[in-house]
C-alpha positions, 0 to 999 in steps of 0.5 A: 500500500502506497502511503498517503504522504507520497500521493500528496507529493505527487498531486502537489507537484502536478499542481505546482510543477517545480520541486521548490514550489511543491516543497514550499506548499508542503512545508518540506525540503526539496531533498525530501520531495526528491526522495518521495518521488523516487520512492513512489516510483519504486513502489510502482515500479514505473517511471513517472518523471522525466529528469534532466540535470536542471529540471524534473517534470511529470511524463504522461504516465505521471500525469495520470497517476497524479489525477488518480492520486487526487481521487484516492486522497478525496476517497480517503478524506471522505472515508475519515469524515463519514466514519467520524460523522457516524460515530458522532451520530451513535452518541447524539442525534444531529439535527438540521433544517431548511426553516426555523420552525422544526428547530424551535419544536426540537428545542422544547425536548429535554430528554434527548441528546441532541446536537442542533445545527442553528444555521439553516440549510439551503434546500439542496442536496439534503439527501447527500448530507444524510447519506454522508452521515453528516446529520441524523435528521434533516427537516424539510417541506417535502419528504426526500425521495431515495430508497435509503432515506425514510420520512415522517410527517411532523406538522404544518407551519403557517406564516403570520404578519404582525401589523401596527394596530392603526394599519387598516389590515390589522382589522382583518382576521386574515390577509393575503400576500397581495394585500401587503404589496409595497410595505416595508418589512423588518426581517430576521435574516435566518428564516430559511426557505420562508425568505425565498417565499416572501420575496416571490409573493411580495416582489415589490415589498422592501425587506430589512434583513437583520442578521443580528437578533438584538438589532432586529428586536430594537428595530421591531420595538421602536418602529412601526415596521410589520414583521413575520412569525408563525404558529410556532414562534409562540413556543420560542423563548425569544418570542415569549419575552415579547409584549408588542401591544401595538401589534396585531398578528394576522394569518396569511391565508394564501395556500403557499403561506402554510408548509408541512414539514417532515423529518428525513432520516436514514431507514436504517436509523428509524428505530433509534430516531422514532421516540424523538420524532413522536415527541416532536409530533406531540409538541407540534400537534399541542402548539399547531 
């Protein structure tokens, strides 16, 4: 078996083309790189380099070997990462989501050893993240379609707009996206897939996105800008502290303003994860 360090030296030489630059990149001496090139040729019993008194370069076989070496290193790196992820997932249940709602529900649970990724995922390549053991469960607004992945329905999350009490729309029990056109909203940056929805449904609105929760709260509390919550916001401690007497929560009645969410996980982990999922379903149903 060829040591990884020899493959790394070959890949680096193919990229940097000279012994000096390769050695500098790897933090080694040029003689060490020279010994490595000769050892690799000995182990393969092949000539990979063209050598002259003043220059060394890869021959065609060497270039092909460098490409394959890069592939092997990538496989080895993924192997290590996936094994470590698997080991971590045996000790804890790691959660990620495309929207904040499912994570709000998960944070209400105290009897499970959870690791929650608060940075929301883009709605793409979710199945690959599960297959790579990066997360135990990924929550999304549609079940992932893969033969190795199972899904469980959790519940629905509905968008609510909080309007100043003197706004005519605040007197209504429901509003449509079309009635919110032209308004300016203060919005938390991390709202996942809801962000794309509000931008598509209210294209002529202005959204004042805030990365920092304290900044968001300050603007919200000392202005009349409307802002969004959902039916699940009321169980999050950060929202429970709010006492916005001048804001009226109004449900958005459009069909797209209500999303169903699912827990996606590897089928082989179903038995271990179902107790958590059942607990989340109970919390969701109670607060829906």
